[in-house]
Backbone bond lengths (Angstrom), bond angles and torsions (degrees), N, CA, C in turn:
res aa  C-N    CA-C-N  psi(-1)  N-CA   C-N-CA  omega(-1)  CA-C   N-CA-C  phi
1 M - - - 1.453 - - 1.527 108.99 -
2 N 1.301 116.90 128.20 1.458 121.23 -179.89 1.519 110.16 -93.25
3 S 1.287 115.81 122.52 1.455 119.63 173.79 1.516 108.63 -99.87
4 S 1.309 115.73 167.47 1.462 118.58 179.57 1.526 111.03 -62.53
5 A 1.322 117.55 -24.51 1.460 120.78 178.34 1.523 111.46 -71.04
6 D 1.353 117.42 -22.72 1.458 121.62 -179.49 1.520 112.63 -83.06
7 R 1.309 117.71 -14.34 1.454 120.79 -177.15 1.519 110.95 -72.52
8 K 1.295 114.69 139.80 1.454 120.87 178.13 1.525 108.25 -98.41
9 L 1.319 116.16 128.08 1.454 119.86 175.60 1.517 108.69 -83.15
10 N 1.306 115.19 146.80 1.458 121.92 179.14 1.510 108.72 -115.25
11 K 1.317 115.64 161.63 1.465 120.83 177.43 1.520 109.61 -122.72
12 C 1.317 114.60 146.77 1.463 121.07 171.75 1.529 107.17 -63.79
13 D 1.318 116.92 135.49 1.468 121.20 -178.51 1.523 113.58 -69.18
14 I 1.332 117.61 -10.69 1.459 120.04 179.79 1.528 111.69 -106.47
15 C 1.332 117.70 -56.97 1.470 119.84 -173.60 1.531 113.63 -99.50
16 N 1.319 116.90 -6.99 1.473 123.29 178.37 1.515 114.61 66.09
17 I 1.340 118.87 16.54 1.451 120.53 174.52 1.529 108.60 -63.95
18 L 1.317 116.86 143.31 1.457 120.71 179.70 1.519 110.15 -74.56
19 L 1.327 115.49 136.26 1.455 122.43 -179.50 1.525 109.15 -127.05
20 A 1.330 116.79 139.95 1.461 120.07 176.86 1.524 110.12 -66.36
21 E 1.320 116.37 -39.49 1.454 121.73 177.45 1.519 109.32 -130.08
22 K 1.298 115.77 142.93 1.469 120.68 179.04 1.524 108.55 -82.19
23 P 1.322 117.83 121.42 1.466 119.38 176.39 1.532 110.58 -66.92
24 P 1.330 118.19 155.20 1.463 120.22 -179.18 1.528 113.66 -55.29
25 S 1.327 116.82 -31.54 1.469 120.26 -179.49 1.522 112.28 -76.16
26 G 1.330 117.23 -17.41 1.461 120.85 -178.18 1.515 113.81 86.64
27 V 1.331 117.20 -1.86 1.464 120.71 -178.83 1.524 110.49 -127.21
28 C 1.320 115.54 153.79 1.461 120.78 178.71 1.531 110.02 -73.06
29 S 1.321 115.64 166.94 1.471 119.29 -177.94 1.524 112.03 -63.46
30 A 1.330 117.16 -30.50 1.469 120.38 179.39 1.533 111.78 -68.29
31 C 1.323 117.64 -27.64 1.463 121.70 -177.79 1.526 113.19 -99.79
32 F 1.325 117.76 -3.32 1.462 121.24 -173.33 1.529 112.57 -58.08
33 D 1.326 118.17 -48.71 1.473 120.90 -178.38 1.528 111.51 -63.57
34 Y 1.331 116.42 -40.60 1.468 120.43 178.29 1.530 110.20 -63.36
35 D 1.327 116.34 -42.63 1.459 121.37 178.37 1.530 110.00 -60.34
36 Q 1.319 116.90 -40.61 1.460 120.90 179.04 1.532 111.40 -65.63
37 E 1.335 116.80 -38.28 1.467 120.31 176.62 1.526 110.83 -61.74
38 L 1.334 116.49 -43.88 1.463 120.81 178.63 1.526 110.26 -63.00
39 F 1.327 115.74 -44.60 1.458 120.59 179.59 1.526 111.06 -60.01
40 D 1.336 116.58 -45.33 1.464 120.69 179.72 1.532 111.32 -60.76
41 R 1.326 116.81 -38.80 1.470 120.99 178.65 1.531 110.39 -61.58
42 V 1.331 115.58 -44.38 1.462 119.82 -179.72 1.528 110.20 -68.17
43 K 1.313 117.05 -46.54 1.462 121.74 -177.80 1.537 111.10 -59.42
44 K 1.319 117.04 -41.28 1.471 120.99 -179.48 1.527 111.97 -67.85
45 S 1.327 117.16 -24.55 1.466 119.53 -177.89 1.527 112.45 -82.27
46 L 1.314 116.63 -10.50 1.462 120.28 -178.30 1.518 111.58 -86.51
47 K 1.310 115.00 144.09 1.456 121.31 174.44 1.528 107.46 -105.17
48 Y 1.321 116.93 145.98 1.458 121.19 -178.65 1.532 110.49 -54.88
49 G 1.342 115.59 129.47 1.457 121.12 177.40 1.513 115.02 78.33
50 E 1.326 117.51 -1.44 1.469 121.21 -178.58 1.526 110.07 -70.19
51 R 1.300 116.35 136.38 1.465 122.01 174.96 1.524 107.16 -106.22
52 V 1.318 115.68 120.06 1.455 120.42 -175.72 1.525 108.31 -147.43
53 T 1.317 116.68 149.11 1.467 120.16 179.11 1.531 110.08 -84.33
54 A 1.327 114.89 162.13 1.466 120.18 176.47 1.523 110.38 -60.08
55 E 1.309 116.74 -37.55 1.460 120.52 -179.63 1.526 111.44 -66.74
56 D 1.340 116.75 -39.45 1.464 120.49 177.15 1.525 110.75 -64.18
57 L 1.333 116.17 -43.74 1.466 119.98 177.98 1.522 111.04 -63.47
58 A 1.321 116.09 -39.49 1.469 120.00 179.29 1.525 110.17 -61.81
59 Q 1.307 116.35 -44.27 1.468 120.14 179.87 1.531 110.76 -65.43
60 R 1.304 116.51 -40.21 1.464 121.58 -178.41 1.528 112.34 -68.38
61 T 1.342 117.45 -37.08 1.462 120.88 -171.35 1.529 114.71 -107.10
62 G 1.328 116.44 -16.74 1.459 119.40 -175.62 1.519 113.49 80.65
63 V 1.329 116.71 9.97 1.462 122.15 178.62 1.526 107.93 -96.26
64 D 1.323 116.43 131.42 1.464 121.66 -178.65 1.535 110.18 -55.80
65 S 1.323 116.39 135.64 1.468 121.15 -178.02 1.523 112.14 -62.26
66 K 1.329 118.70 -23.39 1.475 119.51 179.16 1.532 110.58 -63.92
67 H 1.329 117.23 -33.28 1.461 120.32 177.61 1.528 110.20 -72.26
68 I 1.320 116.65 -40.95 1.465 121.21 179.06 1.523 109.84 -62.35
69 K 1.314 116.92 -42.36 1.469 121.04 178.33 1.525 110.75 -65.49
70 R 1.342 117.29 -38.01 1.476 120.61 178.29 1.521 110.07 -64.23
71 W 1.335 117.89 -44.60 1.465 120.63 179.49 1.525 110.99 -63.97
72 T 1.322 116.96 -36.02 1.463 120.51 176.66 1.527 109.85 -65.63
73 R 1.326 116.30 -45.24 1.466 121.67 179.11 1.529 111.10 -60.73
74 L 1.341 116.33 -37.26 1.469 121.08 179.94 1.528 112.34 -79.23
75 G 1.331 117.22 -7.35 1.448 121.24 -179.43 1.512 115.23 85.03
76 R 1.315 116.92 9.69 1.466 120.94 179.23 1.526 111.54 -78.33
77 L 1.310 117.04 -28.52 1.469 122.44 175.41 1.512 107.50 -119.70
78 S 1.298 115.95 132.62 1.467 119.35 178.02 1.524 108.36 -151.17
79 G 1.292 115.98 179.41 1.450 121.08 178.47 1.520 112.82 -72.52
80 D 1.338 116.80 -3.64 1.468 120.92 -176.73 1.507 112.95 -103.25
81 H 1.344 118.18 26.17 1.456 120.33 -178.79 1.498 107.23 -75.98
């Protein structure tokens, strides 16, 4: 039996607001558009077939590597871009 004490609270990966459930994107609805802007910046900086680390992409784009790693984990960024 799950009680409210057993529930794990989640945080938005951008603003850290507490969420009852973690959305698939990892961000709250208020941060969704901003997250998409960051993602687009990273995606546009990639060249087809390029192999690059999250840290290299972060340095190149100014986007925190934690977001790049999250998008990779979610399958939004892969070696097949």
